[in-house]
Biopython code that builds the backbone (N, CA, C, O; Angstrom):
import numpy as np
from Bio.PDB.StructureBuilder import StructureBuilder

atoms = [
    (1, "MET", "N", (0.277, 21.795, -4.307)),
    (1, "MET", "CA", (-0.078, 21.027, -3.950)),
    (1, "MET", "C", (0.099, 20.003, -4.183)),
    (1, "MET", "O", (1.011, 19.353, -3.672)),
    (2, "GLN", "N", (-1.078, 19.351, -5.396)),
    (2, "GLN", "CA", (-1.528, 18.007, -5.435)),
    (2, "GLN", "C", (0.309, 17.531, -6.510)),
    (2, "GLN", "O", (0.898, 16.602, -5.956)),
    (3, "LYS", "N", (0.821, 17.912, -7.405)),
    (3, "LYS", "CA", (2.355, 18.135, -7.788)),
    (3, "LYS", "C", (2.922, 17.144, -6.342)),
    (3, "LYS", "O", (3.051, 15.948, -6.078)),
    (4, "LEU", "N", (3.131, 18.371, -5.705)),
    (4, "LEU", "CA", (3.758, 18.061, -4.228)),
    (4, "LEU", "C", (4.158, 17.299, -3.858)),
    (4, "LEU", "O", (5.360, 17.129, -3.653)),
    (5, "ASP", "N", (2.373, 15.824, -3.424)),
    (5, "ASP", "CA", (2.055, 14.093, -3.122)),
    (5, "ASP", "C", (2.598, 14.298, -3.939)),
    (5, "ASP", "O", (3.671, 14.878, -3.774)),
    (6, "LYS", "N", (2.242, 14.004, -5.039)),
    (6, "LYS", "CA", (3.028, 13.282, -6.324)),
    (6, "LYS", "C", (4.185, 12.636, -5.236)),
    (6, "LYS", "O", (4.447, 11.744, -4.428)),
    (7, "TYR", "N", (4.707, 14.050, -6.033)),
    (7, "TYR", "CA", (6.130, 13.870, -5.595)),
    (7, "TYR", "C", (6.994, 13.256, -4.650)),
    (7, "TYR", "O", (7.967, 12.556, -4.929)),
    (8, "LEU", "N", (6.400, 13.696, -2.994)),
    (8, "LEU", "CA", (6.628, 12.767, -2.171)),
    (8, "LEU", "C", (5.843, 11.345, -1.880)),
    (8, "LEU", "O", (5.943, 10.686, -0.845)),
    (9, "GLU", "N", (5.229, 11.102, -2.760)),
    (9, "GLU", "CA", (4.972, 9.984, -3.177)),
    (9, "GLU", "C", (6.120, 8.912, -3.441)),
    (9, "GLU", "O", (6.384, 7.849, -2.879)),
    (10, "GLU", "N", (6.849, 9.762, -4.774)),
    (10, "GLU", "CA", (6.960, 8.489, -5.810)),
    (10, "GLU", "C", (8.604, 8.857, -4.508)),
    (10, "GLU", "O", (9.200, 7.867, -4.084)),
    (11, "TYR", "N", (9.064, 10.226, -4.088)),
    (11, "TYR", "CA", (10.705, 9.691, -3.469)),
    (11, "TYR", "C", (10.444, 8.640, -1.842)),
    (11, "TYR", "O", (11.450, 8.365, -1.189)),
    (12, "LYS", "N", (9.535, 8.319, -1.521)),
    (12, "LYS", "CA", (8.730, 7.554, -0.497)),
    (12, "LYS", "C", (8.747, 6.740, -0.679)),
    (12, "LYS", "O", (9.158, 5.985, 0.202)),
    (13, "LEU", "N", (8.179, 5.993, -2.393)),
    (13, "LEU", "CA", (8.452, 4.740, -2.818)),
    (13, "LEU", "C", (9.723, 4.117, -3.375)),
    (13, "LEU", "O", (9.736, 2.937, -3.724)),
    (14, "LEU", "N", (10.857, 4.953, -3.466)),
    (14, "LEU", "CA", (12.467, 4.801, -3.599)),
    (14, "LEU", "C", (13.046, 5.132, -2.127)),
    (14, "LEU", "O", (14.109, 4.562, -1.882)),
    (15, "CYS", "N", (12.668, 5.731, -1.386)),
    (15, "CYS", "CA", (13.827, 5.601, -0.244)),
    (15, "CYS", "C", (12.833, 4.069, 0.479)),
    (15, "CYS", "O", (13.349, 3.477, 1.428)),
    (16, "ASP", "N", (11.988, 3.765, 0.140)),
    (16, "ASP", "CA", (11.532, 2.637, 1.581)),
    (16, "ASP", "C", (11.890, 1.877, 0.745)),
    (16, "ASP", "O", (12.582, 1.128, 1.434)),
    (17, "ASN", "N", (11.955, 1.408, -0.470)),
    (17, "ASN", "CA", (12.103, 0.061, -1.459)),
    (17, "ASN", "C", (14.312, 0.423, -2.319)),
    (17, "ASN", "O", (15.022, 0.050, -3.252)),
    (18, "GLU", "N", (14.361, 1.591, -0.787)),
    (18, "GLU", "CA", (15.873, 1.507, -2.385)),
    (18, "GLU", "C", (16.513, 1.330, -3.187)),
    (18, "GLU", "O", (17.647, 0.886, -3.365)),
    (19, "ILE", "N", (15.452, 1.841, -3.940)),
    (19, "ILE", "CA", (16.031, 2.232, -5.459)),
    (19, "ILE", "C", (17.071, 2.882, -5.955)),
    (19, "ILE", "O", (17.642, 1.924, -6.477)),
    (20, "GLU", "N", (17.508, 3.476, -6.103)),
    (20, "GLU", "CA", (18.657, 4.222, -7.235)),
    (20, "GLU", "C", (19.033, 4.283, -9.005)),
    (20, "GLU", "O", (19.394, 5.158, -9.792)),
    (21, "SER", "N", (18.679, 2.662, -9.079)),
    (21, "SER", "CA", (18.638, 3.102, -10.820)),
    (21, "SER", "C", (17.106, 2.948, -11.310)),
    (21, "SER", "O", (16.322, 2.469, -10.490)),
    (22, "PRO", "N", (16.757, 3.213, -12.221)),
    (22, "PRO", "CA", (16.292, 2.573, -13.473)),
    (22, "PRO", "C", (15.428, 1.664, -13.532)),
    (22, "PRO", "O", (14.214, 1.469, -13.596)),
    (23, "LYS", "N", (17.188, 0.761, -13.460)),
    (23, "LYS", "CA", (16.983, -1.549, -12.943)),
    (23, "LYS", "C", (16.745, -1.343, -12.731)),
    (23, "LYS", "O", (16.299, -0.556, -13.567)),
    (24, "GLU", "N", (16.028, -0.983, -11.306)),
    (24, "GLU", "CA", (15.487, -1.250, -9.421)),
    (24, "GLU", "C", (14.822, -1.098, -10.181)),
    (24, "GLU", "O", (14.574, -2.031, -10.944)),
    (25, "LEU", "N", (14.266, 0.037, -10.327)),
    (25, "LEU", "CA", (12.782, 0.989, -10.662)),
    (25, "LEU", "C", (11.720, -0.077, -11.633)),
    (25, "LEU", "O", (10.546, -0.343, -11.376)),
    (26, "PHE", "N", (12.597, -0.605, -12.884)),
    (26, "PHE", "CA", (11.795, -1.857, -13.851)),
    (26, "PHE", "C", (11.762, -3.290, -12.558)),
    (26, "PHE", "O", (10.882, -3.538, -11.734)),
    (27, "ASN", "N", (12.868, -3.901, -12.777)),
    (27, "ASN", "CA", (12.829, -4.593, -10.815)),
    (27, "ASN", "C", (11.532, -5.034, -10.176)),
    (27, "ASN", "O", (10.872, -6.072, -10.207)),
    (28, "PHE", "N", (11.391, -3.664, -9.485)),
    (28, "PHE", "CA", (10.865, -3.612, -9.112)),
    (28, "PHE", "C", (9.153, -3.513, -9.316)),
    (28, "PHE", "O", (8.551, -4.016, -8.367)),
    (29, "GLN", "N", (8.411, -3.032, -10.234)),
    (29, "GLN", "CA", (7.351, -2.966, -11.331)),
    (29, "GLN", "C", (7.483, -4.446, -11.577)),
    (29, "GLN", "O", (6.684, -5.268, -11.128)),
    (30, "ASN", "N", (8.656, -4.779, -12.399)),
    (30, "ASN", "CA", (7.685, -6.838, -12.662)),
    (30, "ASN", "C", (7.700, -7.310, -11.204)),
    (30, "ASN", "O", (6.680, -7.898, -10.846)),
    (31, "ASN", "N", (8.663, -7.159, -10.311)),
    (31, "ASN", "CA", (7.961, -8.142, -8.745)),
    (31, "ASN", "C", (6.855, -8.123, -8.873)),
    (31, "ASN", "O", (6.314, -9.166, -9.241)),
    (32, "ILE", "N", (6.046, -6.929, -8.626)),
    (32, "ILE", "CA", (4.600, -6.148, -7.810)),
    (32, "ILE", "C", (4.078, -6.664, -9.004)),
    (32, "ILE", "O", (3.704, -7.762, -8.592)),
    (33, "SER", "N", (3.736, -6.638, -10.420)),
    (33, "SER", "CA", (3.150, -6.881, -10.792)),
    (33, "SER", "C", (3.474, -8.900, -11.092)),
    (33, "SER", "O", (2.737, -9.170, -12.039)),
    (34, "GLU", "N", (3.811, -9.487, -10.897)),
    (34, "GLU", "CA", (4.001, -10.940, -10.501)),
    (34, "GLU", "C", (3.156, -11.343, -8.856)),
    (34, "GLU", "O", (2.443, -12.335, -8.707)),
    (35, "GLN", "N", (3.484, -10.228, -7.665)),
    (35, "GLN", "CA", (2.388, -10.653, -6.931)),
    (35, "GLN", "C", (1.277, -10.605, -7.002)),
    (35, "GLN", "O", (0.467, -11.405, -6.532)),
    (36, "ILE", "N", (0.939, -8.967, -8.037)),
    (36, "ILE", "CA", (-0.472, -8.744, -7.903)),
    (36, "ILE", "C", (-0.852, -10.044, -8.432)),
    (36, "ILE", "O", (-1.573, -10.796, -7.776)),
    (37, "ALA", "N", (-0.299, -10.425, -9.865)),
    (37, "ALA", "CA", (-1.323, -11.667, -10.887)),
    (37, "ALA", "C", (-1.670, -12.872, -9.890)),
    (37, "ALA", "O", (-2.801, -13.347, -9.785)),
    (38, "ALA", "N", (-0.313, -13.392, -9.023)),
    (38, "ALA", "CA", (-0.890, -14.132, -7.920)),
    (38, "ALA", "C", (-1.938, -13.721, -7.110)),
    (38, "ALA", "O", (-2.699, -14.626, -6.768)),
    (39, "LEU", "N", (-2.155, -12.739, -6.758)),
    (39, "LEU", "CA", (-3.214, -13.018, -6.006)),
    (39, "LEU", "C", (-4.164, -12.984, -6.150)),
    (39, "LEU", "O", (-5.108, -13.470, -5.527)),
    (40, "GLU", "N", (-4.042, -11.931, -7.692)),
    (40, "GLU", "CA", (-5.929, -12.063, -8.696)),
    (40, "GLU", "C", (-5.921, -13.735, -9.068)),
    (40, "GLU", "O", (-6.935, -14.145, -9.632)),
    (41, "GLN", "N", (-4.957, -14.611, -8.816)),
    (41, "GLN", "CA", (-5.316, -15.898, -9.435)),
    (41, "GLN", "C", (-5.897, -15.888, -8.418)),
    (41, "GLN", "O", (-7.067, -15.553, -8.604)),
    (42, "LYS", "N", (-5.484, -16.257, -6.577)),
    (42, "LYS", "CA", (-6.074, -16.929, -6.289)),
    (42, "LYS", "C", (-7.061, -16.229, -5.864)),
    (42, "LYS", "O", (-7.643, -16.722, -4.897)),
    (43, "ARG", "N", (-7.484, -15.173, -6.279)),
    (43, "ARG", "CA", (-8.497, -14.499, -5.577)),
    (43, "ARG", "C", (-10.262, -14.488, -6.273)),
    (43, "ARG", "O", (-11.366, -14.123, -5.868)),
    (44, "GLN", "N", (-9.450, -15.394, -8.065)),
    (44, "GLN", "CA", (-10.260, -15.821, -8.803)),
    (44, "GLN", "C", (-11.048, -17.346, -8.659)),
    (44, "GLN", "O", (-12.049, -17.928, -9.077)),
    (45, "GLY", "N", (-9.996, -17.539, -7.864)),
    (45, "GLY", "CA", (-10.082, -19.381, -7.385)),
    (45, "GLY", "C", (-10.974, -19.022, -6.344)),
    (45, "GLY", "O", (-12.042, -19.634, -6.303)),
    (46, "ILE", "N", (-10.738, -18.123, -5.469)),
    (46, "ILE", "CA", (-12.457, -18.432, -4.755)),
    (46, "ILE", "C", (-13.027, -17.700, -5.212)),
    (46, "ILE", "O", (-14.009, -18.420, -5.391)),
    (47, "ARG", "N", (-13.394, -16.525, -5.723)),
    (47, "ARG", "CA", (-14.652, -15.924, -6.924)),
    (47, "ARG", "C", (-15.100, -17.333, -7.584)),
    (47, "ARG", "O", (-16.315, -17.527, -7.552)),
    (48, "ASN", "N", (-14.057, -18.667, -8.365)),
    (48, "ASN", "CA", (-14.683, -19.376, -8.508)),
    (48, "ASN", "C", (-15.395, -20.244, -7.713)),
    (48, "ASN", "O", (-16.484, -20.457, -8.246)),
    (49, "LYS", "N", (-15.236, -20.994, -6.408)),
    (49, "LYS", "CA", (-15.696, -21.417, -4.891)),
    (49, "LYS", "C", (-16.764, -20.658, -4.804)),
    (49, "LYS", "O", (-17.862, -21.204, -4.914)),
    (50, "ILE", "N", (-16.693, -19.438, -4.619)),
    (50, "ILE", "CA", (-18.606, -19.186, -4.583)),
    (50, "ILE", "C", (-19.616, -19.723, -4.825)),
    (50, "ILE", "O", (-20.570, -20.135, -4.165)),
    (51, "ARG", "N", (-19.108, -19.666, -6.699)),
    (51, "ARG", "CA", (-20.553, -20.102, -7.572)),
    (51, "ARG", "C", (-21.396, -21.362, -6.674)),
    (51, "ARG", "O", (-22.585, -21.618, -6.486)),
    (52, "ARG", "N", (-20.253, -21.905, -6.296)),
    (52, "ARG", "CA", (-20.627, -23.553, -6.007)),
    (52, "ARG", "C", (-21.397, -24.072, -4.524)),
    (52, "ARG", "O", (-22.125, -25.039, -4.299)),
    (53, "ALA", "N", (-20.762, -22.706, -3.428)),
    (53, "ALA", "CA", (-20.923, -22.899, -2.881)),
    (53, "ALA", "C", (-22.350, -23.441, -1.400)),
    (53, "ALA", "O", (-22.838, -22.645, -0.598)),
    (54, "LYS", "N", (-22.567, -24.470, -1.459)),
    (54, "LYS", "CA", (-23.294, -24.516, -1.126)),
    (54, "LYS", "C", (-24.141, -24.228, -0.019)),
    (54, "LYS", "O", (-25.306, -24.563, -0.235)),
    (55, "THR", "N", (-23.928, -23.699, 1.135)),
    (55, "THR", "CA", (-24.250, -23.284, 2.461)),
    (55, "THR", "C", (-24.133, -21.864, 2.027)),
    (55, "THR", "O", (-23.487, -21.617, 1.008)),
    (56, "PRO", "N", (-24.935, -20.506, 2.993)),
    (56, "PRO", "CA", (-24.462, -19.470, 3.138)),
    (56, "PRO", "C", (-23.436, -19.089, 3.888)),
    (56, "PRO", "O", (-22.955, -17.979, 3.657)),
    (57, "GLU", "N", (-22.939, -19.818, 4.824)),
    (57, "GLU", "CA", (-22.353, -19.448, 6.192)),
    (57, "GLU", "C", (-20.824, -19.964, 4.845)),
    (57, "GLU", "O", (-19.648, -19.612, 4.941)),
    (58, "GLU", "N", (-21.357, -20.719, 3.900)),
    (58, "GLU", "CA", (-19.903, -21.218, 3.179)),
    (58, "GLU", "C", (-18.838, -19.803, 2.104)),
    (58, "GLU", "O", (-17.683, -19.385, 2.187)),
    (59, "ASP", "N", (-20.000, -19.497, 1.207)),
    (59, "ASP", "CA", (-20.306, -17.951, 1.141)),
    (59, "ASP", "C", (-20.002, -17.387, 1.248)),
    (59, "ASP", "O", (-19.315, -16.814, 0.403)),
    (60, "PHE", "N", (-20.292, -16.832, 2.848)),
    (60, "PHE", "CA", (-20.021, -15.692, 3.438)),
    (60, "PHE", "C", (-18.370, -15.841, 3.713)),
    (60, "PHE", "O", (-17.434, -15.047, 3.612)),
    (61, "ALA", "N", (-18.478, -17.308, 4.126)),
    (61, "ALA", "CA", (-16.550, -17.849, 4.336)),
    (61, "ALA", "C", (-15.974, -16.511, 3.235)),
    (61, "ALA", "O", (-15.435, -15.413, 3.373)),
    (62, "LEU", "N", (-16.357, -17.189, 2.350)),
    (62, "LEU", "CA", (-16.164, -17.389, 0.617)),
    (62, "LEU", "C", (-15.245, -16.122, 0.295)),
    (62, "LEU", "O", (-14.104, -15.813, -0.049)),
    (63, "LYS", "N", (-16.961, -15.393, 0.762)),
    (63, "LYS", "CA", (-16.803, -13.557, -0.224)),
    (63, "LYS", "C", (-15.423, -13.113, 1.364)),
    (63, "LYS", "O", (-14.250, -12.819, 1.135)),
    (64, "GLU", "N", (-15.796, -13.165, 2.240)),
    (64, "GLU", "CA", (-14.206, -12.336, 3.399)),
    (64, "GLU", "C", (-12.743, -12.573, 2.729)),
    (64, "GLU", "O", (-11.794, -11.790, 2.763)),
    (65, "LYS", "N", (-12.810, -14.058, 2.009)),
    (65, "LYS", "CA", (-11.371, -14.491, 1.763)),
    (65, "LYS", "C", (-10.506, -13.527, 0.983)),
    (65, "LYS", "O", (-9.440, -12.926, 1.120)),
    (66, "ALA", "N", (-12.272, -13.787, -0.620)),
    (66, "ALA", "CA", (-11.804, -12.410, -1.305)),
    (66, "ALA", "C", (-11.563, -10.989, -1.139)),
    (66, "ALA", "O", (-10.908, -10.114, -1.706)),
    (67, "LYS", "N", (-12.576, -11.127, 0.157)),
    (67, "LYS", "CA", (-12.065, -9.239, -0.041)),
    (67, "LYS", "C", (-10.453, -9.426, 1.166)),
    (67, "LYS", "O", (-9.452, -9.145, 1.825)),
    (68, "GLU", "N", (-10.777, -9.651, 0.983)),
    (68, "GLU", "CA", (-9.039, -10.142, 2.470)),
    (68, "GLU", "C", (-7.591, -9.587, 1.331)),
    (68, "GLU", "O", (-6.847, -8.606, 1.342)),
    (69, "ILE", "N", (-7.698, -10.572, 0.608)),
    (69, "ILE", "CA", (-6.932, -10.798, -0.733)),
    (69, "ILE", "C", (-6.884, -9.128, -1.786)),
    (69, "ILE", "O", (-5.863, -8.538, -2.140)),
    (70, "THR", "N", (-8.681, -8.629, -2.135)),
    (70, "THR", "CA", (-7.892, -7.662, -2.124)),
    (70, "THR", "C", (-8.415, -6.568, -1.522)),
    (70, "THR", "O", (-9.243, -5.705, -1.812)),
    (71, "LYS", "N", (-7.607, -6.870, -0.469)),
    (71, "LYS", "CA", (-7.136, -5.879, 0.524)),
    (71, "LYS", "C", (-5.782, -5.871, 0.142)),
    (71, "LYS", "O", (-5.270, -4.757, 0.036)),
    (72, "GLN", "N", (-5.102, -6.831, -0.084)),
    (72, "GLN", "CA", (-3.877, -6.960, -0.247)),
    (72, "GLN", "C", (-3.053, -6.421, -1.469)),
    (72, "GLN", "O", (-1.851, -6.186, -1.596)),
    (73, "ILE", "N", (-4.188, -6.302, -2.377)),
    (73, "ILE", "CA", (-4.088, -6.045, -3.224)),
    (73, "ILE", "C", (-3.624, -4.893, -3.993)),
    (73, "ILE", "O", (-2.798, -4.762, -4.896)),
    (74, "THR", "N", (-4.976, -3.508, -2.903)),
    (74, "THR", "CA", (-4.922, -2.450, -3.024)),
    (74, "THR", "C", (-3.132, -1.341, -3.233)),
    (74, "THR", "O", (-2.577, -0.534, -3.979)),
    (75, "PRO", "N", (-2.962, -2.072, -2.022)),
    (75, "PRO", "CA", (-1.331, -1.097, -1.849)),
    (75, "PRO", "C", (-0.180, -1.491, -3.023)),
    (75, "PRO", "O", (0.837, -0.896, -3.379)),
    (76, "LEU", "N", (-0.613, -2.384, -3.336)),
    (76, "LEU", "CA", (0.738, -2.909, -4.483)),
    (76, "LEU", "C", (0.492, -2.401, -5.401)),
    (76, "LEU", "O", (1.181, -1.752, -6.188)),
    (77, "ARG", "N", (-1.038, -2.785, -5.365)),
    (77, "ARG", "CA", (-1.704, -1.301, -7.602)),
    (77, "ARG", "C", (-1.342, -0.087, -6.687)),
    (77, "ARG", "O", (-1.004, -0.622, -5.631)),
    (78, "LYS", "N", (-1.294, 0.509, -6.621)),
    (78, "LYS", "CA", (-0.593, 1.459, -5.630)),
    (78, "LYS", "C", (0.185, 2.023, -5.615)),
    (78, "LYS", "O", (0.191, 3.191, -6.002)),
    (79, "GLN", "N", (1.448, 1.218, -5.018)),
    (79, "GLN", "CA", (2.582, 0.997, -5.053)),
    (79, "GLN", "C", (3.368, 1.010, -6.896)),
    (79, "GLN", "O", (4.377, 1.581, -7.309)),
    (80, "LYS", "N", (2.389, 0.146, -7.591)),
    (80, "LYS", "CA", (2.930, -0.029, -8.866)),
    (80, "LYS", "C", (2.580, 1.230, -9.921)),
    (80, "LYS", "O", (3.381, 1.464, -10.827)),
    (81, "ASP", "N", (0.976, 2.286, -9.731)),
    (81, "ASP", "CA", (1.033, 3.001, -9.875)),
    (81, "ASP", "C", (2.531, 4.017, -10.279)),
    (81, "ASP", "O", (2.851, 4.533, -11.350)),
    (82, "ILE", "N", (3.305, 4.024, -8.775)),
    (82, "ILE", "CA", (3.312, 5.424, -8.566)),
    (82, "ILE", "C", (5.024, 5.522, -8.914)),
    (82, "ILE", "O", (5.852, 6.421, -8.764)),
    (83, "ALA", "N", (5.112, 3.679, -9.626)),
    (83, "ALA", "CA", (6.128, 3.896, -9.815)),
    (83, "ALA", "C", (5.882, 4.353, -11.365)),
    (83, "ALA", "O", (6.076, 5.437, -11.915)),
    (84, "MET", "N", (5.647, 3.774, -11.594)),
    (84, "MET", "CA", (4.793, 4.037, -13.014)),
    (84, "MET", "C", (5.525, 5.461, -13.730)),
    (84, "MET", "O", (6.258, 5.832, -14.647)),
    (85, "ARG", "N", (4.726, 5.930, -12.564)),
    (85, "ARG", "CA", (4.866, 7.758, -12.810)),
    (85, "ARG", "C", (6.309, 7.884, -12.438)),
    (85, "ARG", "O", (6.645, 8.983, -12.879)),
    (86, "ILE", "N", (6.923, 7.549, -12.087)),
    (86, "ILE", "CA", (8.091, 7.291, -12.096)),
    (86, "ILE", "C", (9.598, 7.517, -12.856)),
    (86, "ILE", "O", (10.638, 8.159, -12.704)),
    (87, "GLU", "N", (8.707, 6.103, -14.181)),
    (87, "GLU", "CA", (9.482, 5.479, -15.057)),
    (87, "GLU", "C", (9.227, 6.780, -16.801)),
    (87, "GLU", "O", (9.663, 6.974, -17.936)),
    (88, "GLU", "N", (7.781, 7.500, -15.358)),
    (88, "GLU", "CA", (7.575, 8.794, -16.894)),
    (88, "GLU", "C", (8.943, 9.478, -16.889)),
    (88, "GLU", "O", (9.760, 9.569, -17.805)),
    (89, "HIS", "N", (8.993, 9.943, -15.618)),
    (89, "HIS", "CA", (10.096, 11.002, -15.410)),
    (89, "HIS", "C", (11.297, 10.267, -15.527)),
    (89, "HIS", "O", (11.901, 10.599, -14.507)),
    (90, "ILE", "N", (12.138, 9.339, -16.246)),
    (90, "ILE", "CA", (13.655, 9.120, -16.304)),
    (90, "ILE", "C", (14.035, 9.667, -17.894)),
    (90, "ILE", "O", (15.164, 10.040, -18.210)),
    (91, "PRO", "N", (13.052, 9.641, -18.671)),
    (91, "PRO", "CA", (13.777, 10.478, -20.279)),
    (91, "PRO", "C", (13.706, 11.732, -20.079)),
    (91, "PRO", "O", (14.244, 12.455, -20.917)),
    (92, "LYS", "N", (13.064, 12.314, -18.985)),
    (92, "LYS", "CA", (13.346, 14.310, -18.531)),
    (92, "LYS", "C", (15.072, 14.010, -18.255)),
    (92, "LYS", "O", (16.124, 14.272, -18.839)),
    (93, "ILE", "N", (14.577, 13.179, -16.786)),
    (93, "ILE", "CA", (16.084, 13.387, -16.082)),
    (93, "ILE", "C", (17.152, 13.141, -16.709)),
    (93, "ILE", "O", (18.296, 13.527, -16.472)),
    (94, "HIS", "N", (16.722, 12.428, -17.594)),
    (94, "HIS", "CA", (18.360, 11.729, -18.847)),
    (94, "HIS", "C", (18.618, 13.180, -19.576)),
    (94, "HIS", "O", (19.752, 13.572, -19.853)),
    (95, "GLU", "N", (17.730, 13.735, -19.779)),
    (95, "GLU", "CA", (17.980, 14.573, -20.974)),
    (95, "GLU", "C", (18.075, 15.712, -19.816)),
    (95, "GLU", "O", (18.289, 16.784, -20.381)),
    (96, "LEU", "N", (18.031, 15.804, -19.048)),
    (96, "LEU", "CA", (18.120, 17.278, -17.306)),
    (96, "LEU", "C", (20.120, 16.664, -17.634)),
    (96, "LEU", "O", (20.898, 17.316, -18.330)),
    (97, "LEU", "N", (20.447, 15.494, -17.003)),
    (97, "LEU", "CA", (21.778, 15.242, -16.382)),
    (97, "LEU", "C", (22.475, 15.310, -17.864)),
    (97, "LEU", "O", (23.006, 16.406, -17.689)),
    (98, "GLU", "N", (22.757, 15.049, -18.823)),
    (98, "GLU", "CA", (22.703, 15.138, -19.995)),
    (98, "GLU", "C", (23.247, 16.706, -20.405)),
    (98, "GLU", "O", (24.381, 16.986, -20.792)),
    (99, "GLN", "N", (22.330, 17.459, -20.245)),
    (99, "GLN", "CA", (22.178, 19.476, -20.894)),
    (99, "GLN", "C", (23.676, 20.063, -19.490)),
    (99, "GLN", "O", (24.732, 20.671, -19.664)),
    (100, "GLU", "N", (23.071, 19.537, -18.321)),
    (100, "GLU", "CA", (24.412, 19.684, -16.550)),
    (100, "GLU", "C", (25.342, 19.278, -17.057)),
    (100, "GLU", "O", (26.054, 20.227, -17.382)),
    (101, "ARG", "N", (25.609, 18.688, -17.226)),
    (101, "ARG", "CA", (26.742, 17.311, -18.385)),
    (101, "ARG", "C", (27.292, 18.882, -19.269)),
    (101, "ARG", "O", (28.349, 19.446, -18.990)),
    (102, "ASN", "N", (26.791, 19.133, -19.818)),
    (102, "ASN", "CA", (27.017, 19.606, -21.339)),
    (102, "ASN", "C", (27.334, 20.977, -20.536)),
    (102, "ASN", "O", (28.239, 21.002, -19.702)),
    (103, "ILE", "N", (26.794, 21.758, -20.735)),
    (103, "ILE", "CA", (27.444, 22.892, -18.887)),
    (103, "ILE", "C", (28.201, 23.105, -18.341)),
    (103, "ILE", "O", (28.576, 24.222, -17.984)),
    (104, "GLU", "N", (28.893, 21.550, -17.991)),
    (104, "GLU", "CA", (29.556, 21.273, -17.085)),
    (104, "GLU", "C", (30.730, 21.379, -17.547)),
    (104, "GLU", "O", (31.720, 22.078, -17.332)),
    (105, "MET", "N", (30.470, 20.656, -18.140)),
    (105, "MET", "CA", (32.359, 20.333, -19.968)),
    (105, "MET", "C", (32.359, 21.800, -20.250)),
    (105, "MET", "O", (33.417, 22.034, -20.836)),
    (106, "LYS", "N", (31.580, 23.030, -20.089)),
    (106, "LYS", "CA", (32.216, 23.651, -21.051)),
    (106, "LYS", "C", (32.566, 25.382, -20.201)),
    (106, "LYS", "O", (33.056, 26.432, -20.617)),
    (107, "ARG", "N", (31.985, 24.912, -18.804)),
    (107, "ARG", "CA", (32.430, 25.583, -17.794)),
    (107, "ARG", "C", (34.005, 25.072, -17.187)),
    (107, "ARG", "O", (34.798, 25.725, -16.510)),
    (108, "ASN", "N", (34.102, 23.898, -17.617)),
    (108, "ASN", "CA", (35.577, 24.150, -17.343)),
    (108, "ASN", "C", (36.662, 23.703, -18.638)),
    (108, "ASN", "O", (37.746, 23.129, -18.733)),
    (109, "ASN", "N", (35.501, 24.442, -19.698)),
    (109, "ASN", "CA", (36.416, 24.091, -21.433)),
    (109, "ASN", "C", (37.631, 23.152, -20.912)),
    (109, "ASN", "O", (38.748, 23.292, -20.415)),
    (110, "LEU", "N", (36.205, 21.457, -21.572)),
    (110, "LEU", "CA", (36.479, 20.704, -21.337)),
    (110, "LEU", "C", (35.871, 20.127, -23.415)),
    (110, "LEU", "O", (35.344, 19.166, -23.976)),
    (111, "ILE", "N", (36.174, 20.869, -23.606)),
    (111, "ILE", "CA", (34.887, 20.111, -24.583)),
    (111, "ILE", "C", (35.735, 21.538, -25.627)),
    (111, "ILE", "O", (35.865, 22.747, -25.432)),
    (112, "LYS", "N", (36.059, 20.815, -26.482)),
    (112, "LYS", "CA", (36.842, 20.929, -27.374)),
    (112, "LYS", "C", (36.015, 22.602, -28.921)),
    (112, "LYS", "O", (34.927, 22.135, -29.259)),
    (113, "LYS", "N", (36.156, 23.606, -29.478)),
    (113, "LYS", "CA", (34.910, 23.747, -30.524)),
    (113, "LYS", "C", (35.533, 22.741, -31.931)),
    (113, "LYS", "O", (36.642, 22.536, -31.435)),
    (114, "LYS", "N", (35.559, 22.426, -32.506)),
    (114, "LYS", "CA", (35.369, 21.929, -33.737)),
    (114, "LYS", "C", (36.115, 22.944, -34.598)),
    (114, "LYS", "O", (35.953, 24.125, -34.906)),
    (115, "GLU", "N", (37.110, 21.866, -34.887)),
    (115, "GLU", "CA", (37.466, 22.997, -35.719)),
    (115, "GLU", "C", (38.115, 22.290, -37.255)),
    (115, "GLU", "O", (38.211, 21.108, -37.586)),
    (116, "ARG", "N", (38.440, 23.379, -37.887)),
    (116, "ARG", "CA", (37.857, 23.021, -39.581)),
    (116, "ARG", "C", (39.189, 21.727, -40.495)),
    (116, "ARG", "O", (40.275, 22.303, -40.564)),
    (117, "GLY", "N", (39.226, 20.964, -40.822)),
    (117, "GLY", "CA", (39.906, 20.483, -41.415)),
    (117, "GLY", "C", (40.271, 21.617, -43.213)),
    (117, "GLY", "O", (40.550, 21.079, -44.285)),
    (118, "TYR", "N", (40.234, 22.055, -43.153)),
    (118, "TYR", "CA", (40.697, 22.922, -44.366)),
    (118, "TYR", "C", (40.667, 24.838, -43.672)),
    (118, "TYR", "O", (40.384, 25.341, -42.585)),
    (119, "GLU", "N", (41.110, 25.357, -44.972)),
    (119, "GLU", "CA", (41.200, 26.905, -44.690)),
    (119, "GLU", "C", (40.051, 27.505, -45.486)),
    (119, "GLU", "O", (38.984, 26.941, -45.732)),
    (120, "ARG", "N", (40.316, 28.381, -45.748)),
    (120, "ARG", "CA", (39.582, 29.143, -46.450)),
    (120, "ARG", "C", (40.243, 30.063, -47.358)),
    (120, "ARG", "O", (39.576, 30.823, -48.061)),
]
sb = StructureBuilder()
sb.init_structure("model")
sb.init_model(0)
sb.init_chain("A")
sb.init_seg("    ")
for serial, (resi, resn, name, xyz) in enumerate(atoms, 1):
    if name == "N":
        sb.init_residue(resn, " ", resi, " ")
    sb.init_atom(name, np.array(xyz, "f"), 0.0, 1.0, " ", f" {name:<3s}", serial, name[0])
structure = sb.get_structure()
């Protein structure tokens, strides 16, 4: 059941973001990483301001802003983790596709047997 849930998450991510190739997946990962880095930098700036807050109200308001940014980062991190899981499957997929291609070629007699360049 857990594997099924993970596969469904991966499938949903690929469909929702219209990812059809490994290159698109890598571009998606880079885009997500950039978004996360920008939000983390913004949050760090707010946390630095918290240290210099002079009133409790200002401190509370800044902490709420930091929490909102964290809420934005959380789903992005989850998407990045799912994309990384999909990336782990790519070598297996290529191997399976190659095996399937070879089987089809053998079935259709498209692969020639290696002929010897000499006779015994």
